[in-house]
Structure formats: structure tokens, C-alpha cells
C-alpha positions in Angstrom: 27.9 28.9 117.9 25.7 29.5 114.9 26.6 31.8 112.0 24.6 34.8 113.2 26.2 34.7 116.7 29.7 34.3 115.1 29.1 37.3 112.9 27.9 39.4 115.8 30.9 38.5 117.9 33.3 39.3 115.0 31.7 42.7 114.4 31.8 43.6 118.1 35.4 42.4 118.5 36.6 44.6 115.5 34.7 47.8 116.6 36.9 50.5 118.1 36.5 51.1 121.8 36.2 54.7 123.0 39.6 56.4 123.7 40.2 59.2 126.0 39.8 62.5 124.2 37.3 61.2 121.7 33.7 62.6 121.5 32.3 59.1 122.2 34.5 58.7 125.4 33.4 62.2 126.6 29.7 61.3 126.1 30.2 58.0 127.9 32.0 59.4 130.9 29.6 62.3 131.4 26.5 60.1 131.0 27.8 57.4 133.3 28.8 59.9 136.0 25.3 61.3 135.9 23.8 57.8 136.2 25.7 57.3 139.5 24.6 60.7 140.7 20.9 59.8 140.1 21.0 56.3 141.6 22.5 57.2 144.9 20.7 60.5 145.4 17.5 58.5 145.1 18.6 55.3 147.0 19.3 57.2 150.2 16.8 60.0 149.7 15.0 59.4 153.1 18.0 58.9 155.3 18.5 62.5 156.3 14.7 63.1 157.0 14.0 60.1 159.2 13.2 62.4 162.2 10.6 64.1 160.0 9.0 60.8 159.0 8.8 59.9 162.7 6.8 63.1 163.4 4.5 62.9 160.4 3.7 59.2 160.5 3.9 58.7 164.2 6.5 55.9 164.0 9.7 55.1 166.1 13.2 55.8 164.8 13.6 52.1 164.1 10.4 51.9 162.1 11.2 55.1 160.2 14.5 53.5 159.0 12.5 51.1 156.8 12.2 54.1 154.4 15.9 53.5 153.8 16.1 49.8 154.4 13.3 49.0 151.9 15.2 50.8 149.2 18.5 48.9 149.9 16.7 45.6 150.2 15.0 46.3 146.8 18.5 47.0 145.5 19.8 43.7 146.8 16.8 41.7 145.4 17.1 43.5 142.1 20.8 42.8 141.8 20.2 39.1 142.5 17.6 38.9 139.8 19.7 40.9 137.3 22.6 38.5 137.8 20.5 36.1 135.8 18.9 38.5 133.3 21.3 41.4 132.8 23.2 39.9 129.9 20.0 39.4 127.8 19.0 43.1 127.6 20.9 45.9 125.9 22.9 47.9 128.5 21.6 51.3 127.5 17.9 50.2 127.4 18.2 48.7 130.9 20.0 51.7 132.5 17.6 54.2 130.8 14.5 52.3 132.0 16.0 52.1 135.5 16.7 55.8 135.7 13.3 57.0 134.3 11.3 54.4 136.3 13.0 55.2 139.6 12.5 58.9 139.0 8.8 58.4 138.5 8.5 56.4 141.7 10.4 59.1 143.6 7.9 61.7 142.4 5.0 59.3 143.3 6.3 59.2 146.9 5.6 62.9 147.2 1.9 62.1 147.2 1.9 59.1 149.5 0.4 59.6 153.0 0.5 56.0 154.2 3.8 54.9 155.7 3.5 51.3 154.6 2.7 52.2 151.1 5.8 54.5 151.1 7.9 51.5 152.2 6.5 49.4 149.3 7.2 52.1 146.8 10.8 52.5 148.1 11.4 48.8 147.8 10.2 48.8 144.2 12.3 51.9 143.5 15.4 50.2 144.9 14.8 47.1 142.7 14.5 49.3 139.6 17.6 51.3 140.5 19.6 48.1 140.6 19.3 48.0 136.8 21.9 50.7 136.6 24.2 49.2 139.2 24.0 45.7 137.7 25.4 46.7 134.3 27.2 50.1 134.4 30.6 48.6 135.0 30.0 45.9 132.4 29.0 48.7 129.8 32.2 50.6 130.6 34.5 47.5 130.3 32.9 46.7 126.9 32.8 50.1 125.4 35.9 51.9 126.7 39.5 51.2 125.7 41.5 49.6 128.4 43.9 52.6 128.7 41.0 54.8 129.5 38.9 52.4 131.5 40.3 53.4 134.9 39.3 57.0 134.4 35.8 56.1 133.3 35.2 53.7 136.3 36.6 56.3 138.7 34.1 58.9 137.3 31.2 56.5 137.7 32.2 55.7 141.3 32.7 59.4 142.0 29.2 59.9 140.7 28.0 57.3 143.2 29.7 59.0 146.1 28.8 62.6 145.2 25.2 61.6 144.5 24.9 59.9 147.8 26.5 62.9 149.6 24.9 65.8 147.7 21.5 64.1 147.6 21.5 63.8 151.4 22.6 67.4 151.9 20.1 68.9 149.4 17.3 66.8 150.9 18.0 67.8 154.4 18.3 71.5 153.6 15.1 71.6 151.6 13.2 69.6 154.1 14.4 71.8 156.9 13.3 75.0 155.1 10.1 73.5 153.6 9.1 69.8 153.9 10.4 66.4 153.0 7.9 66.2 150.2 9.4 69.2 148.5 12.8 67.6 148.9 11.6 64.3 147.3 10.0 66.3 144.5 13.3 68.1 143.8 15.3 64.9 143.7 12.6 63.1 141.6 12.5 66.0 139.1 16.2 66.3 138.9 16.6 62.5 138.4 13.9 62.5 135.7 15.9 65.2 133.8 19.1 63.3 134.3 17.4 60.2 133.0 16.3 61.9 129.8 19.7 63.4 129.3 21.3 60.0 129.8 19.1 58.4 127.2 19.8 61.1 124.7 23.6 61.3 125.2 24.9 57.8 126.2 26.2 56.1 123.1 24.5 52.8 122.2 26.6 49.7 122.8 28.9 48.6 120.0 30.3 45.5 121.8 27.3 44.1 123.6 26.1 40.7 122.5 22.9 39.4 124.1 23.6 35.9 125.6 21.2 33.2 126.7 21.1 32.7 130.4 22.3 29.4 131.7 20.4 29.3 134.9 21.8 25.9 135.9 25.4 27.2 135.5 24.6 30.3 137.6 23.2 28.2 140.4 26.3 25.9 140.2 28.6 28.9 140.4 26.7 30.3 143.5 26.9 26.9 145.1 30.7 26.7 144.5 31.2 30.1 146.1 29.3 29.1 149.2 31.6 26.1 149.5 34.7 28.4 149.5 35.4 29.4 153.1 37.1 32.7 152.4 34.2 33.9 150.1 31.5 33.1 152.7 33.4 34.8 155.5 34.0 38.0 153.5 30.3 38.0 152.4 29.1 37.9 156.0 31.7 40.4 157.1 30.5 42.8 154.4 27.0 42.4 155.7 27.9 43.3 159.3 30.2 46.2 158.4 27.7 47.8 156.0 25.0 47.3 158.6 27.1 49.3 161.1 27.9 52.0 158.5 24.3 52.6 157.5 23.2 52.6 161.1 25.5 55.4 162.1 24.2 57.6 159.3 20.6 56.6 159.9 20.6 57.7 163.5 23.3 60.3 164.1 20.8 62.9 162.9 18.5 62.0 165.9 21.5 62.4 168.2 22.5 65.8 166.9 19.0 67.3 167.0 18.6 66.3 170.6 20.3 67.7 173.8 23.1 68.3 174.5 23.7 69.2 170.8 20.3 70.6 169.7 21.7 71.5 166.3 19.7 73.1 163.5 19.0 71.1 160.3 21.5 73.1 158.2 24.3 72.2 160.6 23.3 68.5 160.8 23.3 68.4 157.0 27.0 68.9 157.2 27.6 65.4 158.6 27.1 64.0 155.1 30.2 66.0 154.0 32.0 63.2 155.7 31.5 61.2 152.5 34.4 63.2 151.0 36.6 61.5 153.7 35.1 58.2 152.5 36.1 58.9 148.9 39.7 59.6 150.2 39.6 56.2 152.0 38.7 54.5 148.7 41.5 56.1 146.9 44.1 55.4 149.7 43.0 51.7 149.9 43.1 51.3 146.1 46.6 52.7 145.9 47.9 50.7 148.8 46.4 47.5 147.6 48.5 47.7 144.4 51.5 47.2 146.6 50.2 45.3 149.7 47.9 42.3 149.6 44.3 43.4 150.3 43.9 40.6 152.9 46.6 42.2 155.0 45.4 45.8 154.6 41.8 45.1 155.5 43.0 43.8 158.9 44.4 47.2 159.6 41.4 49.3 158.5 38.7 47.3 160.4 40.2 47.9 163.9 40.5 51.6 162.9 36.9 51.6 161.9 36.0 50.3 165.4 38.2 52.9 167.0 36.3 55.6 165.2 33.2 54.7 167.1 34.7 55.4 170.6 34.9 59.2 170.4 31.2 59.2 169.5 30.4 58.2 173.0 31.7 61.6 174.2 28.8 64.2 174.1 31.0 66.8 172.3 30.5 67.9 168.7 34.2 67.8 167.8 34.7 64.3 169.1 31.5 63.1 167.4 32.5 64.6 164.1 36.1 63.3 164.4 35.0 59.8 165.2 32.5 59.8 162.3 35.3 60.9 160.0 37.6 58.1 161.1 34.8 55.5 160.9 33.7 56.7 157.4 37.3 56.7 156.0 38.0 53.2 157.3 34.6 51.8 156.1 35.1 53.0 152.5 38.7 51.6 152.6 37.4 48.3 154.0 34.7 48.1 151.4 37.2 48.7 148.6 39.5 46.0 149.8 36.7 43.5 150.4 35.5 44.0 146.8 39.0 43.4 145.6 39.3 40.2 147.7 36.1 38.8 146.2 37.3 39.5 142.7 40.7 37.8 143.4 39.1 34.7 145.1 36.6 34.2 142.2 38.6 32.4 139.5 35.5 32.0 137.4 32.1 33.6 137.4 33.4 36.9 138.8 30.1 38.7 138.0 28.2 36.1 140.0 30.6 36.4 142.9 30.2 40.2 142.8 26.4 39.9 142.7 26.4 37.8 145.9 28.7 40.3 147.6 26.3 43.1 146.8 23.4 40.9 148.0 25.0 40.4 151.4 26.1 44.1 151.5 22.7 45.5 150.9 20.9 42.9 153.0 23.1 43.9 156.0 22.2 47.5 155.3 18.5 46.7 155.3 18.1 44.4 158.3 20.9 45.7 160.6 20.1 49.3 159.8 16.6 48.8 161.2 17.5 46.4 164.1 20.0 48.9 165.6 17.3 51.5 165.7 15.5 49.3 168.2 18.7 49.3 170.3 18.8 53.1 170.1 15.1 53.5 171.0 15.2 51.0 173.9 18.6 51.5 175.5 20.0 54.8 174.3 23.0 56.2 172.4 25.8 54.6 174.4 24.5 51.0 174.0 23.7 51.8 170.3 27.4 52.6 169.8 28.4 49.5 171.7 26.1 47.4 169.4 27.9 48.9 166.4 31.2 48.1 167.9 30.2 44.5 168.3 29.2 44.4 164.6 32.5 45.8 163.6 34.4 43.4 165.8 32.3 40.6 164.5 33.1 41.6 160.9 36.8 41.9 161.8 36.7 38.5 163.4 35.3 37.0 160.2 38.0 38.7 158.1 40.8 37.6 160.4 39.4 34.0 160.3 39.3 34.1 156.5 43.0 34.8 156.5 43.8 31.7 158.6 44.2 28.3 157.1 41.5 25.9 158.4 42.8 23.2 160.8 43.3 19.8 159.2 
């Protein structure tokens, strides 16, 4: 370590971290909450309007799902790239650029009349959005006092959930009354305003020290994780389970707007209120995992997740809504536990292990979320649900296998 680096580390180590009740903490928590709001409102912008994209561009439901899958694949690729580069760029600069750049691309999408170009823009938007996701938690852990860190992180994650839910509901309501382009314009403008507010209000880092990237070490860490049986099984399980989750929200709107339901858009928008049940699932799993090993808990929630799909085979609104609620609650709980498992298993290089988890998570969202649309289009709703059940059972099988010691 040279003298300048030593001085920087000394300065950052002695700086006071933000405590609950301070002006700095209040600015951090408010700004970071709004960043989560913006990211997930934009990431899943097109999910509630896939039927409208089918009509405007003359594509199938499976093809329309690429409007969502491209964004999540961009997020996966971006997170992978930022796992190498994120520690070289100041946190606030990276997050501010990501929020403004993605908002501009969301506004650009309003004026696109070619479906393939829309997909390309969504991919780029997802990659840029990953700049926030890649470093937000690192920023909080560096700048907030440990006694207040839990509150700050919970507010950020709440922003993610509320942004994903509210964004979908707002988009569907505006699109139903006007057009999806008006909805995209509303989200893009709101995100641009949030980005400008974020840059103005978020305090600059006091504890960040830019570090050179050791690419060789990163690749070695990744290779070591792929040699750990439990890590690999959980990665693939996350991919299957996230694929099933995104699929149900991609295509339930198609189901509810068709007979025997034939629901209006403002009623269908209500399905995204199920995300509040998901937030509850996260809280329950987090509390329980402080007392019960996550590896045991996750084996309970995955079968419940599969059970939630079965009532959705019944062509009744109450059974569909109830099944979706159980499925959503269990998925969020499972995701929380899987994330904790990865953190526990990674003795070193936790950020790299987490980046790989997110890569598999969003890759499953992208490819499976589109592939299941082909099942729906070709064979109908019942076999679509069966396909999702197979995915959940497959993910459960991988998790159960991860808990067993390999034969010697």
C-alpha cells in the first residue's frame, strides 16, 4: 500500500458514519428509497401492457414477453460487468448516471414503433439500471452506522418492492385509459425527476476508496464457487424459481382479460397488489431465519409455492387470486432465504458470489419468462400452469439435493 492509499484509508476509517436521526442519515435513506422506486418501476414497465404490445406490433404473447425479458437480461449482464468495475467508480456517480440514463431511455421508448428496436432499448436500459443495484447496498454499508444499517437496507428493499408494484399498477391504469406510450412517458418523466432529486440530495461518499480491479482474482473466485456443489445447486434453483415467478406475472393478465373472466384493465391492475403479500413473505422469512437455519426453511416454502399454483387451474377469480397470493408470498420468502444461503456459503468474495446469484436469477427471468409463453400460446393455460409446477418442483429438487451430503 502506498502513502496516498494509506492516507485515504485512514481518513475514511475515521470519518463518522450516518446515525439514525441525523440529517445525513435522513438524506441517505430518502434518496436510496427513491432509487429503488425508480429502478423497479422502469425494469418491469412493460409487464402489465404485454397484451397491448401484442395488438400494436402483431406479435404473440411469448414474443411480447421479450419487452420484459430484454430488460432483465440487460440487468443480468450489467451486474456481471459491474462485479468487475463497480469498485473503481464513486458510488454516487454510478448510481446517478444509471438513474438519469435509464430514465432517458424510458422516454425514448415512447417514440419507438419497431418492436425489435424496442427490445434493444430495453436491454440497454436494464444494463444501465444495474448500476444502481450493483452498488446501492455497498454504499449503505459504507456510509451508515451499523446500528442504523438494517433500517436503511429495509427502506431500500421496500423501495424496490413498492416501485415494482406501483409502477405496474400505474402503467396498467394509464395504458387502459390512454395508451402504453403515455404510461411509459409518465414513468420516464417521473424517473428523470427522481434521478435529479437523487443527485442533488444523496450525500457523497465519505468512506469509499476506489480500488484497482484484480480480474484474475475475480475469475478465480467465480471458478471456486462453481466447484462448490451447494452454491451451484442454489444458483440453478434460483434461476428456475424466478423464471416461474416472472412467467405467472407476465401472462396472468392475458388469462384475466379473456373468458371466462373478461375483466377490465383497472381490475386486472389489482393483481400487482399481491406484491404487498410478497413483502410480508420477505419479512416472515427474514425473522424466521434468525432462529431456524435457512436451508431448513427454504424446503418448507418451495412446496408451498408449488401448492399456490394449483388453485389457479380453477377458472374462478377467488381461487386464482388466492393461489397467486400464496405463490407470491412463498416466492419472496424463498428468494430471501436463497440469498442468505449464498451469503453464508461464500466464506470469501461475498460480492462475487452475490453477483453470480443475480446473474442466474435474472437469466432465469429472461429465458424462462419467454419460453413459458410458447407453452401458453401452444397448449393453453392448464399446461402452462403444469409447466410452472415442473419448474418449481425442479427448483425444489435442487435445493433438497443441496442439503444432502454427496455420496462418498
